[in-house]
C-alpha positions in Angstrom: -93.4 46.9 0.5 -93.0 48.3 -3.0 -94.4 45.5 -5.3 -93.0 45.3 -9.3 -93.6 46.6 -12.8 -92.6 44.4 -15.9 -92.6 46.3 -18.9 -94.0 43.2 -21.3 -94.1 42.4 -25.1 -97.4 40.7 -25.8 -96.3 39.7 -29.3 -98.1 40.4 -33.0 -101.4 39.1 -32.2 -102.0 35.6 -31.4 -101.7 34.3 -28.0 -99.8 31.2 -28.7 -97.2 33.8 -29.5 -96.1 35.1 -26.3 -93.1 33.9 -24.4 -93.2 31.9 -21.3 -91.7 34.8 -19.3 -94.9 36.9 -20.4 -97.3 34.1 -19.6 -96.3 33.8 -16.4 -95.8 37.3 -15.3 -99.4 37.9 -16.9 -100.5 35.0 -14.7 -99.2 36.4 -11.4 -99.7 40.0 -12.1 -102.1 41.8 -9.8 -102.7 44.7 -12.2 -102.3 44.7 -16.1 -102.3 47.8 -18.1 -102.3 47.0 -21.7 -102.5 48.6 -25.2 -105.7 48.8 -27.3 -103.9 46.4 -29.7 -103.4 43.6 -27.3 -106.3 41.0 -28.4 -108.9 39.8 -26.3 -106.9 35.9 -26.9 -103.8 37.7 -25.2 -105.7 38.8 -22.7 -107.1 35.7 -21.6 -104.1 33.9 -21.1 -104.2 36.3 -17.4 -107.0 34.2 -16.6 -109.3 36.2 -13.8 -106.8 37.5 -11.2 -105.7 40.3 -12.6 -107.7 43.9 -12.9 -107.4 44.7 -16.7 -107.2 48.5 -17.4 -107.3 49.9 -21.2 -104.8 52.8 -21.5 -104.1 52.5 -25.6 -103.7 55.7 -27.0 -106.2 57.6 -28.4 -106.3 60.8 -31.4 -105.4 63.9 -29.5 -105.2 62.4 -26.1 -101.5 60.2 -26.7 -99.4 62.6 -24.3 -102.1 63.1 -21.7 -102.8 59.2 -21.7 -99.1 58.4 -21.3 -99.1 60.3 -18.5 -101.9 58.9 -16.8 -99.9 55.4 -17.5 -96.9 56.4 -15.0 -98.8 57.5 -12.5 -101.1 54.4 -12.7 -97.4 52.1 -12.6 -96.5 54.4 -9.8 -99.1 54.4 -7.6 -100.1 50.4 -8.2 -96.5 49.8 -7.2 -96.1 51.5 -3.9 -99.0 50.0 -3.2 -97.6 46.8 -3.1 -99.2 45.2 -6.6 -97.5 42.9 -9.0 -97.8 45.4 -12.4 -97.5 44.3 -16.0 -97.5 46.9 -19.0 -98.6 45.0 -21.7 -97.4 46.2 -25.5 -98.7 44.9 -28.3 -95.2 43.3 -30.4 -92.0 44.5 -28.7 -92.3 47.0 -25.8 -89.2 48.2 -26.7 -89.8 48.9 -30.9 -91.9 52.2 -31.0 -93.4 50.8 -27.6 -92.1 54.2 -25.6 -90.6 51.8 -23.3 -87.9 53.8 -23.2 -90.0 56.7 -21.5 -91.5 54.7 -18.7 -88.1 53.2 -18.1 -87.3 56.8 -17.1 -90.6 57.9 -15.5 -90.6 54.6 -13.0 -86.6 55.1 -12.1 -87.5 58.9 -11.5 -89.4 57.8 -8.9 -87.8 55.3 -7.8 -89.5 52.0 -8.4 -86.9 49.0 -10.6 -88.7 47.5 -13.8 -88.0 44.9 -15.8 -88.8 44.6 -19.6 -90.3 40.8 -21.3 -89.0 40.8 -25.0 -91.8 40.4 -27.6 -92.0 39.0 -31.1 -92.4 42.5 -32.8 -94.6 42.6 -35.8 -91.9 43.9 -37.9 -90.4 40.8 -38.6 -93.0 38.1 -36.7 -95.6 38.7 -39.3 -94.1 39.0 -42.4 -92.5 35.6 -40.9 -96.0 33.7 -40.0 -96.6 34.3 -44.2 -93.3 33.0 -45.3 -91.9 36.8 -46.0 -88.3 37.1 -45.8 -87.1 40.5 -45.0 -83.8 39.4 -46.2 -82.6 37.5 -48.7 -80.0 35.8 -50.7 -79.1 38.2 -54.3 -82.2 39.7 -53.5 -82.2 42.3 -49.9 -79.1 41.8 -47.9 -81.1 44.2 -45.0 -83.9 45.8 -44.0 -85.2 48.6 -41.9 -88.1 49.1 -39.4 -89.7 52.8 -39.4 -93.0 54.5 -38.1 -95.1 56.6 -40.2 -96.4 58.1 -37.1 -94.8 60.8 -35.6 -95.2 63.3 -33.2 -93.9 66.4 -35.1 -92.6 67.0 -38.5 -92.2 64.6 -41.5 -89.6 61.9 -41.7 -86.8 62.7 -44.1 -87.0 59.7 -46.0 -84.0 60.0 -48.3 -82.2 57.5 -45.8 -84.2 54.9 -46.5 -84.6 55.1 -50.4 -81.0 52.3 -49.9 -82.4 50.0 -47.7 -83.6 47.2 -49.6 -86.4 46.2 -47.5 -88.5 49.1 -45.7 -90.9 47.8 -42.6 -93.1 50.6 -41.6 -95.0 50.1 -38.4 -98.5 52.5 -37.5 -97.8 53.6 -41.3 -101.3 53.5 -42.4 -103.2 56.8 -41.8 -100.3 58.2 -43.8 -99.4 55.4 -46.3 -100.2 58.1 -49.0 -97.4 61.0 -48.1 -95.1 58.3 -47.1 -95.4 56.2 -50.3 -95.3 59.8 -52.5 -92.1 60.6 -50.3 -90.7 57.6 -50.7 -90.7 58.0 -54.6 -89.7 61.3 -54.1 -86.6 60.4 -52.5 -85.7 58.3 -55.4 -87.4 54.6 -54.4 -88.9 53.1 -57.3 -92.3 53.6 -57.7 -92.7 50.2 -59.5 -91.9 48.6 -56.0 -93.8 45.6 -54.6 -95.6 46.3 -51.4 -97.8 43.8 -49.2 -99.8 45.4 -46.6 -100.2 42.6 -43.4 -103.5 43.5 -41.8 -104.6 42.2 -38.4 -101.9 39.6 -38.4 -101.7 36.1 -36.9 -105.2 36.5 -36.1 -108.6 35.3 -37.8 -109.1 38.2 -39.1 -105.4 38.1 -41.3 -105.7 39.9 -44.0 -102.9 40.7 -46.8 -103.1 43.1 -49.9 -100.4 43.2 -52.2 -99.8 46.2 -54.7 -97.0 48.5 -55.2 -95.6 51.8 -54.2 -97.3 53.9 -56.9 -100.5 52.5 -56.0 -99.7 53.4 -52.7 -99.2 57.2 -53.8 -102.0 57.3 -55.5 -104.5 56.5 -52.8 -105.4 53.6 -54.9 -104.8 51.1 -51.9 -107.4 50.7 -49.5 -106.0 49.0 -46.1 -107.5 48.9 -42.3 -105.5 49.2 -39.5 -103.6 47.7 -37.5 -101.3 46.7 -40.4 -97.5 46.1 -41.1 -96.4 47.6 -44.1 -93.2 46.0 -46.4 -92.1 47.8 -49.1 -89.0 45.9 -51.2 -88.6 43.3 -54.1 -88.6 40.6 -51.2 -92.3 41.2 -52.2 -92.0 40.2 -55.3 -90.0 37.0 -54.7 -92.6 35.8 -52.4 -95.3 36.5 -54.7 -93.3 34.0 -57.2 -92.6 31.8 -55.5 -96.1 30.7 -53.9 -97.3 31.0 -57.6 -94.6 28.7 -58.5 -94.9 25.8 -55.7 -99.1 26.4 -55.8 -99.1 26.8 -51.8 -102.9 27.9 -50.7 -102.7 30.6 -48.8 -104.0 30.7 -45.1 -105.3 34.1 -45.1 -107.6 36.1 -47.6 -105.0 37.8 -49.5 -106.0 40.6 -52.3 -103.6 41.3 -55.1 -103.7 45.0 -56.7 -101.0 44.4 -58.8 -102.3 47.3 -60.7 -101.1 48.2 -64.2 -102.2 51.4 -66.0 -105.4 50.0 -67.5 -105.9 47.4 -65.2 -107.9 48.4 -61.6 -109.7 45.1 -60.2 -109.2 42.8 -57.6 -108.5 39.7 -57.2 -109.2 37.9 -54.8 -107.9 34.4 -54.2 -106.8 31.2 -52.3 -103.1 31.2 -53.9 -101.1 33.6 -55.9 
């Protein structure tokens, strides 16, 4: 008898941000194929029953590993196993779940999808950083900073009030320069949320010009938020004296000031 396959969103990092359905399927799974960025805390939810297989992508081997994922899902399902393909964030947001659904269907295997909280919206929310805000931002867009071929046309994103970039840390300088060249204001504030919702969370606040100049050091994984909502968020936190629950590094760089200010609040 053929087993089951579920493409499951692991959320933005913290185990308690998993959905109840994700937890149930992980506990019932015989095998979990998980991405590299799925945290240990999330994997621990599954207990000792399932076999855990790390299928995280490696530089230069993404396509090879993706084909291996397809083969593993099919072979385990045909052997009667309950398979969970566990992806960081939401499986349908830059998670290649669409490709995996097609590959499974071609082999005659049905699959279910369990949504997860995408880091694009979940991590700013945990900080109280709104992507939309009355009189500041009426919309947002989510783009990937990683493309298989070519360079994205950034022109369409200049007019978007808030821009969220996933998988964009490696190419942040090029992306920032491209946005400025396309017409986005160089003075616009930005925030990078590193390892969000985990004990290693760190937030770096700067401006687009400083990123374009290569002056902002950020570690992957991180979500990058660009827009005036970042400035409004800073002003609000400063006004209410809200203590930070994370390490915050401010790189608000005037031309004559290049120093780090690390504190417990904005």
